[in-house]
C-alpha positions as MATLAB code, in Angstrom:
seq = 'MSHKPQIGIHATYMRGGTSKGVFFKLNDLPESARVAGAARDNLLLRVIGSPDPYAKQTDGMGGATSSTSKTVILSKSTQPEHDVDYLFGQVAIDKPFVDWSGNCGNLTAAVGSFAISNGLVDISRIPENGLAVVRIWQANIKKTIIAHVPMTDGLVQETGDFELDGVTFPAAEVKVEFVAPVDGDEAMFPTGNLVDNLHVPNIGDFKVTMINAGIPTIFLNAEALGYSGTELQETINGNDQALNKFETIRAYGALKMGLITNIDEAVNRQHTPKIAFVAAPLKYITSSGKTVEIENIDLSVRALSMGKLHHAMMGTAAVAIGTAAAIPGTLVNLATGKKDIESVTFGHPSGTLKVGAQTQCEDGEWAVTKVSMSRSARILMKGLVYIPSDCF';
ca = [
     -17.813  -40.762  -12.043;
     -16.280  -42.406   -8.981;
     -14.754  -40.568   -6.048;
     -12.424  -41.737   -3.326;
     -14.145  -42.365    0.039;
     -13.445  -40.446    3.211;
     -10.994  -41.669    5.825;
     -11.208  -41.183    9.575;
      -8.207  -40.050   11.624;
      -8.086  -40.222   15.417;
      -8.136  -36.676   16.780;
      -9.069  -34.622   19.821;
     -10.666  -31.192   19.670;
      -9.366  -29.135   22.602;
      -9.514  -25.670   24.071;
      -6.283  -24.313   25.459;
      -6.364  -20.824   26.953;
      -8.367  -18.630   24.582;
      -7.725  -20.842   21.528;
      -9.119  -24.072   20.113;
      -7.400  -26.628   17.917;
      -7.423  -30.151   16.525;
      -4.826  -32.345   18.281;
      -3.237  -35.437   16.738;
      -0.801  -38.080   17.893;
       1.909  -38.249   15.264;
       1.514  -42.006   14.814;
      -2.231  -41.650   14.209;
      -1.627  -39.627   11.054;
      -1.420  -41.371    7.669;
       2.194  -42.318    7.018;
       2.775  -39.667    4.344;
       1.659  -36.929    6.786;
       3.985  -37.995    9.590;
       6.761  -35.921    8.078;
       6.850  -32.255    7.104;
       5.752  -31.524    3.575;
       2.863  -31.073    1.188;
       0.941  -34.172    2.336;
       0.880  -33.008    5.957;
      -0.058  -29.446    5.037;
      -2.829  -30.535    2.667;
      -4.260  -32.922    5.257;
      -4.389  -30.231    7.931;
      -5.859  -27.687    5.539;
      -8.694  -30.093    4.713;
      -9.285  -30.952    8.380;
      -9.670  -27.277    9.269;
     -11.609  -26.394    6.118;
      -9.132  -24.162    4.294;
      -8.663  -22.423    1.987;
     -12.180  -21.005    2.169;
     -12.959  -17.981   -0.042;
     -16.063  -17.443    2.095;
     -13.771  -17.174    5.184;
     -16.155  -19.367    7.232;
     -14.400  -22.785    7.281;
     -17.872  -24.326    7.124;
     -16.554  -27.566    5.621;
     -14.015  -28.236    8.360;
     -13.175  -28.004   12.043;
     -11.947  -24.410   11.958;
     -13.854  -21.564   13.541;
     -12.950  -18.875   10.984;
     -10.684  -16.938   13.365;
      -6.950  -17.129   13.975;
      -7.710  -18.470   17.477;
      -9.712  -21.397   16.140;
      -7.807  -22.297   12.968;
      -5.084  -24.291   14.674;
      -3.592  -27.773   14.623;
      -1.250  -29.636   16.971;
       0.822  -32.786   16.433;
       2.265  -34.525   19.504;
       4.618  -37.449   20.031;
       6.872  -38.900   22.696;
       9.838  -36.598   22.961;
      13.052  -37.251   21.094;
      14.829  -34.792   23.402;
      16.562  -35.779   26.661;
      14.740  -34.759   29.851;
      11.513  -34.006   27.978;
       8.222  -35.883   27.858;
       6.511  -34.746   24.674;
       7.360  -33.047   21.384;
       4.837  -30.359   20.460;
       4.482  -29.182   16.862;
       2.040  -26.376   16.068;
       0.522  -25.470   12.704;
      -1.375  -22.204   12.232;
      -3.755  -22.739    9.331;
      -4.616  -19.777    7.118;
      -8.335  -19.295    6.594;
      -8.540  -18.065    3.002;
      -5.192  -19.281    1.651;
      -3.721  -22.787    1.118;
      -1.057  -22.203    3.722;
       0.028  -23.684    7.068;
       2.474  -21.515    9.020;
       5.009  -23.504   11.062;
       7.150  -20.507   12.064;
       6.007  -20.120   15.664;
       4.273  -21.515   18.730;
       0.767  -21.146   20.139;
       1.110  -20.287   23.801;
      -2.579  -20.737   24.513;
      -2.769  -24.274   23.152;
       0.373  -25.073   25.143;
      -1.942  -25.288   28.164;
      -3.696  -28.259   26.539;
      -0.529  -30.098   25.491;
       0.201  -31.512   28.953;
      -3.363  -32.748   29.377;
      -3.393  -34.433   25.972;
       0.056  -35.965   26.527;
      -0.975  -37.523   29.843;
      -4.324  -38.780   28.583;
      -2.754  -40.310   25.478;
       0.119  -42.185   27.092;
       2.888  -39.843   25.940;
       4.156  -39.227   29.494;
       5.847  -42.010   31.470;
       3.424  -43.223   34.105;
       6.112  -42.916   36.779;
       6.013  -39.122   36.305;
       2.257  -38.836   36.845;
       1.013  -38.537   40.430;
      -2.323  -40.009   41.448;
      -3.229  -36.644   42.955;
      -1.526  -33.264   42.784;
       0.362  -31.677   39.910;
       1.953  -33.568   37.044;
       4.970  -31.689   35.696;
       5.015  -32.218   31.935;
       8.226  -31.259   30.150;
       7.334  -30.055   26.661;
       9.731  -29.613   23.768;
       8.253  -26.955   21.492;
       9.511  -28.218   18.138;
       8.672  -25.106   16.080;
      10.920  -22.809   18.092;
      13.062  -25.438   19.842;
      12.294  -24.264   23.366;
      11.335  -25.929   26.648;
       7.947  -25.329   28.247;
       6.788  -26.752   31.574;
       3.087  -27.397   32.174;
       1.776  -28.084   35.684;
      -1.282  -30.245   35.082;
      -3.651  -30.972   38.014;
      -4.474  -34.641   38.642;
      -7.322  -36.198   40.626;
      -7.561  -39.946   41.208;
      -5.148  -40.626   38.374;
      -7.031  -38.542   35.807;
      -6.387  -35.067   34.448;
      -8.500  -32.561   36.385;
     -10.127  -30.263   33.832;
     -12.984  -28.738   35.818;
     -12.411  -26.073   38.424;
     -13.049  -22.491   39.439;
     -10.141  -20.737   37.690;
     -11.466  -17.929   35.527;
      -9.620  -16.752   32.434;
     -10.761  -13.583   30.690;
     -11.703  -14.451   27.132;
     -13.093  -17.855   28.157;
     -16.737  -18.050   29.190;
     -16.651  -20.873   31.740;
     -14.255  -21.584   34.638;
     -11.965  -24.617   34.604;
      -8.920  -26.038   36.362;
      -5.847  -23.821   36.465;
      -2.809  -24.926   34.455;
       0.396  -23.036   35.211;
       2.660  -22.772   32.184;
       6.323  -21.823   32.353;
       8.293  -20.806   29.268;
      11.903  -21.675   30.127;
      14.635  -19.504   28.574;
      12.332  -18.349   25.756;
      15.338  -16.698   24.114;
      18.418  -18.812   23.389;
      21.740  -17.588   24.668;
      23.101  -17.474   21.119;
      20.272  -15.365   19.694;
      19.505  -11.718   20.336;
      16.456  -10.856   22.386;
      16.536   -7.483   20.647;
      17.595   -8.286   17.075;
      18.869   -4.772   16.309;
      20.579   -4.418   19.680;
      18.246   -1.575   20.632;
      15.406   -1.418   23.137;
      13.681    1.122   20.899;
      14.155    1.558   17.154;
      12.948    3.941   14.490;
      10.977    2.040   11.845;
      10.399    3.732    8.506;
       7.370    2.406    6.628;
       7.107    3.805    3.091;
       3.907    5.751    2.366;
       2.782    5.347    5.981;
       5.294    7.020    8.294;
       7.996    6.614   10.902;
       7.360    4.864   14.199;
       9.120    4.184   17.475;
       9.092    0.412   17.967;
      10.358   -2.194   20.383;
      11.172   -5.402   18.512;
      11.748   -8.434   20.700;
      12.309  -12.173   20.328;
      10.718  -13.720   23.423;
       7.943  -16.278   23.215;
       7.334  -15.133   19.670;
       8.912  -12.343   17.611;
       6.830   -9.248   18.359;
       6.778   -5.626   17.226;
       5.426   -3.152   19.796;
       4.271    0.367   18.925;
       2.708    3.157   20.957;
      -1.058    3.283   20.545;
      -0.992    7.077   20.332;
       1.351    6.993   17.318;
      -1.283    4.959   15.472;
      -4.180    7.170   16.500;
      -5.515    4.723   19.089;
      -6.064    4.825   22.851;
      -5.156    1.200   23.608;
      -8.712    0.387   24.704;
     -10.018   -0.652   21.279;
     -12.133   -3.764   20.763;
     -12.183   -5.991   17.690;
     -14.940   -4.192   15.808;
     -12.991   -0.913   15.815;
     -10.115   -2.381   13.826;
     -11.233   -5.612   12.165;
     -13.980   -3.854   10.232;
     -11.541   -1.285    8.845;
      -9.646   -2.611    5.825;
      -7.490    0.502    5.666;
      -6.345   -0.006    9.271;
      -5.675   -3.721    8.717;
      -3.608   -3.005    5.596;
      -1.646   -0.398    7.549;
      -0.885   -2.858   10.338;
       0.162   -5.544    7.863;
       2.491   -3.154    6.060;
       4.091   -2.077    9.342;
       4.424   -5.729   10.338;
       6.107   -6.595    7.053;
       8.693   -3.835    7.344;
       9.230   -4.740   10.981;
       9.878   -8.353    9.991;
      12.459   -7.129    7.493;
      14.190   -4.976   10.119;
      14.173   -7.899   12.572;
      15.920  -10.086   10.002;
      13.036  -12.575    9.853;
      12.706  -12.077    6.097;
      15.155  -10.879    3.468;
      12.612   -9.408    1.072;
       9.435   -7.513    1.896;
       7.398   -9.824   -0.368;
       8.226  -12.781    1.905;
       5.957  -11.416    4.663;
       2.840  -12.761    2.951;
       4.069  -16.320    3.557;
       5.001  -15.608    7.169;
       1.660  -14.566    8.619;
       2.052  -16.121   12.065;
       5.259  -14.262   12.920;
       6.136  -11.631   13.852;
       3.167  -10.411   15.832;
       2.335   -6.722   15.975;
       0.914   -5.018   19.065;
       0.329   -1.540   20.431;
       0.601   -0.392   24.031;
      -0.691    2.459   26.163;
      -0.788    3.576   29.766;
      -3.693    2.185   31.815;
      -7.137    3.515   30.954;
     -10.563    2.512   32.194;
     -12.498    0.611   29.524;
     -15.359   -1.792   28.872;
     -14.386   -5.278   27.679;
     -16.049   -7.207   24.873;
     -18.183   -9.003   27.490;
     -19.336   -5.734   29.074;
     -17.097   -5.914   32.136;
     -15.412   -2.722   33.359;
     -11.629   -2.773   33.781;
     -10.509   -0.089   36.209;
      -7.215    1.789   35.850;
      -5.933    0.604   39.216;
      -6.300   -3.043   38.216;
      -3.865   -2.971   35.284;
      -0.314   -1.795   34.639;
      -0.849   -1.062   30.950;
      -3.148   -1.733   28.016;
      -2.129   -3.931   25.072;
      -3.863   -4.807   21.835;
      -2.315   -7.385   19.495;
      -3.036   -8.661   16.009;
      -2.815  -12.274   14.923;
      -3.036  -13.474   11.314;
      -4.056   -9.999   10.209;
      -6.851   -9.376   12.718;
      -7.087   -7.836   16.184;
      -7.101  -10.734   18.655;
     -10.161  -11.124   20.867;
      -7.971  -11.540   23.954;
      -4.203  -12.155   23.934;
      -2.018  -14.798   22.338;
      -0.051  -16.730   24.954;
       3.223  -16.305   23.100;
       2.646  -12.564   22.752;
       1.985  -12.475   26.505;
       5.502  -13.897   26.981;
       6.853  -11.037   24.887;
       4.769   -8.514   26.863;
       5.918   -9.830   30.239;
       9.546   -9.886   29.145;
       9.516   -6.421   27.588;
       7.668   -4.971   30.590;
      10.442   -6.194   32.893;
      13.171   -4.414   30.898;
      13.449   -0.666   31.603;
      13.377    1.470   28.482;
      11.230   -0.643   26.166;
       7.970    0.864   24.928;
       6.094   -1.737   26.963;
       7.959   -0.842   30.138;
       7.595    2.899   29.516;
       3.834    2.493   29.117;
       3.635    1.135   32.667;
       5.415    4.158   34.112;
       7.447    1.780   36.300;
      11.077    0.693   36.201;
      11.273   -2.472   38.271;
       8.647   -5.027   37.282;
       8.695   -8.761   37.996;
       5.100   -9.303   36.924;
       2.716   -7.229   34.881;
      -1.068   -7.210   34.603;
      -2.255   -5.850   31.302;
      -5.642   -5.124   29.835;
      -6.744   -6.756   26.569;
     -10.095   -6.747   24.715;
     -11.570   -9.533   26.869;
     -10.176   -8.471   30.250;
      -6.851   -8.799   32.018;
      -3.897  -11.168   32.197;
      -0.994  -11.377   34.645;
       2.410  -12.522   33.421;
       5.601  -12.940   35.442;
       9.090  -12.689   33.943;
      12.553  -13.285   35.379;
      15.088  -11.168   33.517;
      18.708  -10.182   34.061;
      21.247   -7.910   32.426;
      24.888   -8.888   32.099;
      27.448   -6.725   30.319;
      24.652   -4.704   28.801;
      22.890   -7.763   27.347;
      19.412   -8.683   28.529;
      18.325  -12.273   29.081;
      15.123  -13.870   30.331;
      15.264  -17.113   32.277;
      11.572  -17.859   32.687;
       8.132  -16.443   31.926;
       5.060  -17.851   33.642;
       1.308  -17.465   33.380;
      -1.821  -19.412   34.225;
      -4.245  -20.750   31.623;
      -6.831  -23.532   31.516;
      -7.675  -26.307   29.073;
     -10.201  -29.039   28.443;
     -11.208  -31.658   25.912;
     -14.204  -30.623   23.818;
     -14.535  -33.754   21.670;
     -12.517  -36.785   20.655;
     -12.939  -39.494   18.081;
     -12.387  -39.490   14.313;
     -12.088  -36.482   12.041;
     -13.033  -37.267    8.437;
     -11.465  -35.983    5.220;
     -11.522  -37.189    1.601;
      -8.803  -39.801    1.184;
      -7.399  -38.175   -1.950;
      -6.985  -34.660   -0.533;
      -3.409  -35.158    0.597;
];
């Protein structure tokens, strides 16, 4: 019996923020995978090693967590005043599914570096030394992101002393700005309310803040769920009952936000919305054993991604946190105990993160003009990734 041989595809394995993913130039993909559809999805599934009933992704590049089961496709931008188009695919671990419904804020930090190193940014826009300003068009959500990438002697500077909680080693700081993360013609608060009542059959009623900023996110109070807001992954991810509860709440929240029209659709929309719970600052021990003191944070936040408690914080969810914290009356803002906030430092399982947000209210409608945070990124490996030639 004969089998088709493997093919090699040029790829770069990169860390961005607290995530890792396989990066491709669009034109390096086989022709059938250069457009959206089954061929592209099947190719990316095989690259990552999904679906894997063992949930290990042993036969692929994935790391068996939502943070490490990611793919990125980049090309020269088709949009005016932008340098690169950024398309993100969140690959399910145990299902044959790639979710294209949202962005990865963490990997955004690596997009500018990849774009410069792979000739996707006009050389006239790249300084020999200093900061290269890379204008990114996020194609999933059709938003602009600006990455400030450090350059040294004409090369991307990846090493440095910037420390990011959730990442073991220091690296160069990359400032990322999410410009107008909510369009003027879409509602930041889809129901029109800063706080809603969400009824979840067979589970209960919850106060929630539902926001579209960075990524659609549902915020709840930790206390209402029986948590303190200082939980680490093992407390929740090893509890199937808790995970099923969160997923059910997320599904009904998605329905109330108008992201789905039928509750059964939530299973095919795993990447969005996110679900998170907030609490007032409390002293706690991080997953690395570091102590976070009350005075060093404004609130505590725990968020789930692809059905599991995240080990740190998703970059897009951080945009939602920073935005909601800056708007008086949201559950996030109320958890801080402060009214006027331009930046917020919150505690997550791996440590802390500071996010700044510029918001304004006109005629009772809230808008956010920019959200900024610092991340880091570096190349881990580049070359060819191999998959069977008949898998897509």
